[in-house]
A tleap script that builds the chain and sets N, CA, C and O, in Angstrom:
source leaprc.protein.ff14SB
mol = sequence {
  NMET SER LYS THR LYS LEU ASN ARG GLU GLU
  GLN GLU LEU LEU GLU ALA TYR GLU ASP GLY
  LYS PHE GLU SER ASP LEU ASN ASN THR ARG
  ARG ALA TYR LEU ALA LYS ALA ALA GLU ASN
  PHE SER ARG LYS ASP LYS ARG ILE ASN ILE
  ARG ILE SER ASN ARG ASP LEU GLU ALA CLEU
}
set mol.1.N position { 46.657 165.590 164.493 }
set mol.1.CA position { 46.209 165.916 163.150 }
set mol.1.C position { 46.299 167.418 162.946 }
set mol.1.O position { 45.878 168.188 163.810 }
set mol.2.N position { 46.832 167.834 161.838 }
set mol.2.CA position { 47.000 169.247 161.518 }
set mol.2.C position { 45.671 169.872 161.116 }
set mol.2.O position { 44.811 169.215 160.529 }
set mol.3.N position { 45.520 171.156 161.444 }
set mol.3.CA position { 44.311 171.883 161.070 }
set mol.3.C position { 44.465 172.575 159.727 }
set mol.3.O position { 43.569 173.308 159.307 }
set mol.4.N position { 45.585 172.355 159.042 }
set mol.4.CA position { 45.843 172.985 157.756 }
set mol.4.C position { 44.917 172.400 156.693 }
set mol.4.O position { 44.781 171.182 156.577 }
set mol.5.N position { 44.287 173.274 155.924 }
set mol.5.CA position { 43.422 172.839 154.824 }
set mol.5.C position { 44.289 172.532 153.616 }
set mol.5.O position { 45.104 173.361 153.210 }
set mol.6.N position { 44.125 171.364 153.044 }
set mol.6.CA position { 44.881 170.957 151.866 }
set mol.6.C position { 43.977 170.985 150.646 }
set mol.6.O position { 42.793 170.659 150.719 }
set mol.7.N position { 44.570 171.389 149.507 }
set mol.7.CA position { 43.788 171.300 148.278 }
set mol.7.C position { 43.825 169.851 147.787 }
set mol.7.O position { 44.501 169.013 148.384 }
set mol.8.N position { 43.119 169.559 146.727 }
set mol.8.CA position { 43.001 168.184 146.239 }
set mol.8.C position { 44.359 167.565 145.920 }
set mol.8.O position { 44.627 166.423 146.294 }
set mol.9.N position { 45.223 168.325 145.224 }
set mol.9.CA position { 46.536 167.804 144.853 }
set mol.9.C position { 47.394 167.531 146.091 }
set mol.9.O position { 48.064 166.502 146.174 }
set mol.10.N position { 47.367 168.448 147.038 }
set mol.10.CA position { 48.137 168.265 148.270 }
set mol.10.C position { 47.643 167.053 149.049 }
set mol.10.O position { 48.441 166.288 149.590 }
set mol.11.N position { 46.327 166.881 149.104 }
set mol.11.CA position { 45.748 165.738 149.808 }
set mol.11.C position { 46.159 164.429 149.144 }
set mol.11.O position { 46.470 163.460 149.836 }
set mol.12.N position { 46.164 164.387 147.820 }
set mol.12.CA position { 46.576 163.187 147.098 }
set mol.12.C position { 48.040 162.862 147.369 }
set mol.12.O position { 48.392 161.698 147.563 }
set mol.13.N position { 48.896 163.884 147.385 }
set mol.13.CA position { 50.315 163.668 147.683 }
set mol.13.C position { 50.502 163.143 149.102 }
set mol.13.O position { 51.286 162.221 149.327 }
set mol.14.N position { 49.789 163.724 150.050 }
set mol.14.CA position { 49.888 163.284 151.439 }
set mol.14.C position { 49.443 161.834 151.582 }
set mol.14.O position { 50.101 161.040 152.256 }
set mol.15.N position { 48.333 161.492 150.953 }
set mol.15.CA position { 47.833 160.115 151.032 }
set mol.15.C position { 48.804 159.136 150.393 }
set mol.15.O position { 49.032 158.053 150.932 }
set mol.16.N position { 49.380 159.500 149.251 }
set mol.16.CA position { 50.354 158.624 148.594 }
set mol.16.C position { 51.569 158.430 149.485 }
set mol.16.O position { 52.090 157.320 149.592 }
set mol.17.N position { 52.026 159.500 150.126 }
set mol.17.CA position { 53.180 159.404 151.026 }
set mol.17.C position { 52.863 158.503 152.218 }
set mol.17.O position { 53.646 157.625 152.579 }
set mol.18.N position { 51.701 158.740 152.817 }
set mol.18.CA position { 51.314 157.950 153.986 }
set mol.18.C position { 51.099 156.484 153.649 }
set mol.18.O position { 51.318 155.619 154.496 }
set mol.19.N position { 50.673 156.189 152.418 }
set mol.19.CA position { 50.460 154.804 151.984 }
set mol.19.C position { 51.736 154.142 151.477 }
set mol.19.O position { 51.724 152.966 151.115 }
set mol.20.N position { 52.839 154.891 151.447 }
set mol.20.CA position { 54.114 154.352 150.974 }
set mol.20.C position { 54.182 154.255 149.461 }
set mol.20.O position { 55.029 153.532 148.935 }
set mol.21.N position { 53.318 154.959 148.746 }
set mol.21.CA position { 53.271 154.890 147.283 }
set mol.21.C position { 53.972 156.067 146.615 }
set mol.21.O position { 54.133 156.081 145.395 }
set mol.22.N position { 54.387 157.049 147.401 }
set mol.22.CA position { 55.031 158.239 146.842 }
set mol.22.C position { 56.461 157.912 146.443 }
set mol.22.O position { 57.217 157.342 147.230 }
set mol.23.N position { 56.832 158.276 145.213 }
set mol.23.CA position { 58.194 158.096 144.734 }
set mol.23.C position { 58.696 159.436 144.216 }
set mol.23.O position { 58.112 160.013 143.298 }
set mol.24.N position { 59.768 159.921 144.800 }
set mol.24.CA position { 60.338 161.203 144.395 }
set mol.24.C position { 61.059 161.046 143.062 }
set mol.24.O position { 61.719 160.036 142.818 }
set mol.25.N position { 60.928 162.061 142.196 }
set mol.25.CA position { 61.665 162.068 140.934 }
set mol.25.C position { 62.787 163.109 140.982 }
set mol.25.O position { 63.276 163.557 139.945 }
set mol.26.N position { 63.184 163.483 142.191 }
set mol.26.CA position { 64.232 164.478 142.384 }
set mol.26.C position { 65.591 163.859 142.066 }
set mol.26.O position { 66.017 162.901 142.711 }
set mol.27.N position { 66.271 164.429 141.050 }
set mol.27.CA position { 67.599 163.921 140.709 }
set mol.27.C position { 68.660 164.853 141.280 }
set mol.27.O position { 68.327 165.900 141.834 }
set mol.28.N position { 69.927 164.488 141.153 }
set mol.28.CA position { 71.007 165.265 141.748 }
set mol.28.C position { 71.103 166.676 141.174 }
set mol.28.O position { 71.403 167.616 141.910 }
set mol.29.N position { 70.857 166.842 139.881 }
set mol.29.CA position { 70.916 168.165 139.261 }
set mol.29.C position { 69.841 169.068 139.835 }
set mol.29.O position { 70.114 170.211 140.202 }
set mol.30.N position { 68.623 168.560 139.915 }
set mol.30.CA position { 67.508 169.346 140.460 }
set mol.30.C position { 67.735 169.640 141.940 }
set mol.30.O position { 67.437 170.740 142.405 }
set mol.31.N position { 68.256 168.671 142.678 }
set mol.31.CA position { 68.533 168.846 144.101 }
set mol.31.C position { 69.545 169.971 144.310 }
set mol.31.O position { 69.372 170.800 145.204 }
set mol.32.N position { 70.608 170.005 143.489 }
set mol.32.CA position { 71.628 171.051 143.588 }
set mol.32.C position { 71.028 172.414 143.254 }
set mol.32.O position { 71.326 173.405 143.921 }
set mol.33.N position { 70.182 172.467 142.222 }
set mol.33.CA position { 69.521 173.710 141.836 }
set mol.33.C position { 68.655 174.241 142.981 }
set mol.33.O position { 68.710 175.427 143.305 }
set mol.34.N position { 67.863 173.368 143.585 }
set mol.34.CA position { 66.982 173.782 144.671 }
set mol.34.C position { 67.770 174.213 145.908 }
set mol.34.O position { 67.381 175.156 146.597 }
set mol.35.N position { 68.871 173.526 146.185 }
set mol.35.CA position { 69.709 173.903 147.325 }
set mol.35.C position { 70.299 175.291 147.121 }
set mol.35.O position { 70.329 176.097 148.051 }
set mol.36.N position { 70.766 175.574 145.910 }
set mol.36.CA position { 71.340 176.888 145.601 }
set mol.36.C position { 70.252 177.967 145.668 }
set mol.36.O position { 70.492 179.053 146.195 }
set mol.37.N position { 69.077 177.678 145.146 }
set mol.37.CA position { 67.975 178.639 145.193 }
set mol.37.C position { 67.593 178.942 146.639 }
set mol.37.O position { 67.354 180.100 146.980 }
set mol.38.N position { 67.531 177.934 147.484 }
set mol.38.CA position { 67.196 178.136 148.891 }
set mol.38.C position { 68.263 178.973 149.585 }
set mol.38.O position { 67.949 179.845 150.396 }
set mol.39.N position { 69.507 178.707 149.265 }
set mol.39.CA position { 70.608 179.470 149.849 }
set mol.39.C position { 70.510 180.939 149.447 }
set mol.39.O position { 70.661 181.821 150.292 }
set mol.40.N position { 70.261 181.209 148.179 }
set mol.40.CA position { 70.151 182.584 147.697 }
set mol.40.C position { 68.933 183.290 148.280 }
set mol.40.O position { 68.990 184.479 148.596 }
set mol.41.N position { 67.846 182.565 148.420 }
set mol.41.CA position { 66.612 183.151 148.928 }
set mol.41.C position { 66.745 183.548 150.392 }
set mol.41.O position { 66.230 184.585 150.811 }
set mol.42.N position { 67.439 182.720 151.167 }
set mol.42.CA position { 67.519 182.957 152.602 }
set mol.42.C position { 68.696 183.837 153.007 }
set mol.42.O position { 68.862 184.138 154.189 }
set mol.43.N position { 69.501 184.244 152.059 }
set mol.43.CA position { 70.661 185.078 152.363 }
set mol.43.C position { 70.199 186.430 152.879 }
set mol.43.O position { 69.352 187.091 152.278 }
set mol.44.N position { 70.768 186.819 153.991 }
set mol.44.CA position { 70.453 188.115 154.577 }
set mol.44.C position { 71.672 189.002 154.396 }
set mol.44.O position { 72.675 188.846 155.092 }
set mol.45.N position { 71.578 189.938 153.453 }
set mol.45.CA position { 72.743 190.763 153.149 }
set mol.45.C position { 72.499 192.242 153.426 }
set mol.45.O position { 73.328 193.078 153.066 }
set mol.46.N position { 71.385 192.575 154.055 }
set mol.46.CA position { 71.080 193.953 154.422 }
set mol.46.C position { 70.751 194.006 155.908 }
set mol.46.O position { 70.206 193.062 156.479 }
set mol.47.N position { 71.095 195.128 156.512 }
set mol.47.CA position { 70.827 195.298 157.929 }
set mol.47.C position { 70.167 196.653 158.140 }
set mol.47.O position { 70.538 197.645 157.512 }
set mol.48.N position { 69.189 196.680 159.030 }
set mol.48.CA position { 68.566 197.950 159.384 }
set mol.48.C position { 68.460 198.022 160.902 }
set mol.48.O position { 68.404 196.997 161.582 }
set mol.49.N position { 68.433 199.227 161.416 }
set mol.49.CA position { 68.203 199.466 162.839 }
set mol.49.C position { 66.956 200.322 162.963 }
set mol.49.O position { 66.768 201.283 162.217 }
set mol.50.N position { 66.118 199.964 163.904 }
set mol.50.CA position { 64.879 200.702 164.114 }
set mol.50.C position { 64.799 201.088 165.587 }
set mol.50.O position { 64.978 200.257 166.477 }
set mol.51.N position { 64.532 202.345 165.813 }
set mol.51.CA position { 64.286 202.814 167.181 }
set mol.51.C position { 62.780 202.845 167.366 }
set mol.51.O position { 62.053 203.411 166.550 }
set mol.52.N position { 62.320 202.230 168.448 }
set mol.52.CA position { 60.891 202.138 168.702 }
set mol.52.C position { 60.657 202.307 170.195 }
set mol.52.O position { 61.471 201.879 171.013 }
set mol.53.N position { 59.556 202.925 170.538 }
set mol.53.CA position { 59.268 203.126 171.961 }
set mol.53.C position { 58.956 201.788 172.618 }
set mol.53.O position { 58.475 200.860 171.967 }
set mol.54.N position { 59.232 201.700 173.902 }
set mol.54.CA position { 58.975 200.476 174.658 }
set mol.54.C position { 57.498 200.111 174.594 }
set mol.54.O position { 57.157 198.934 174.472 }
set mol.55.N position { 56.620 201.102 174.674 }
set mol.55.CA position { 55.173 200.866 174.613 }
set mol.55.C position { 54.782 200.211 173.284 }
set mol.55.O position { 54.015 199.249 173.263 }
set mol.56.N position { 55.320 200.746 172.168 }
set mol.56.CA position { 55.011 200.175 170.850 }
set mol.56.C position { 55.594 198.770 170.704 }
set mol.56.O position { 54.968 197.888 170.116 }
set mol.57.N position { 56.784 198.572 171.238 }
set mol.57.CA position { 57.412 197.255 171.166 }
set mol.57.C position { 56.580 196.228 171.921 }
set mol.57.O position { 56.356 195.120 171.435 }
set mol.58.N position { 56.130 196.598 173.093 }
set mol.58.CA position { 55.293 195.675 173.887 }
set mol.58.C position { 53.971 195.381 173.175 }
set mol.58.O position { 53.435 194.278 173.280 }
set mol.59.N position { 53.449 196.377 172.446 }
set mol.59.CA position { 52.202 196.164 171.718 }
set mol.59.C position { 52.387 195.165 170.581 }
set mol.59.O position { 51.471 194.419 170.234 }
set mol.60.N position { 53.595 195.167 170.005 }
set mol.60.CA position { 53.871 194.213 168.929 }
set mol.60.C position { 53.960 192.823 169.481 }
set mol.60.O position { 54.188 191.874 168.731 }
savepdb mol mol.pdb
quit
């Protein structure tokens, strides 16, 4: 069992899913939109280099 606290809406969704009553209304258009948004959000297009002392690195 997860220790994550769920709000009322999240708990209702979880219970509906676990009871087999959850029905997704995700259509192909929305699915494509969300896939593109996720791709854009996770794109890493910048790079940085940081010099840090070994002591500070170990502390992290």
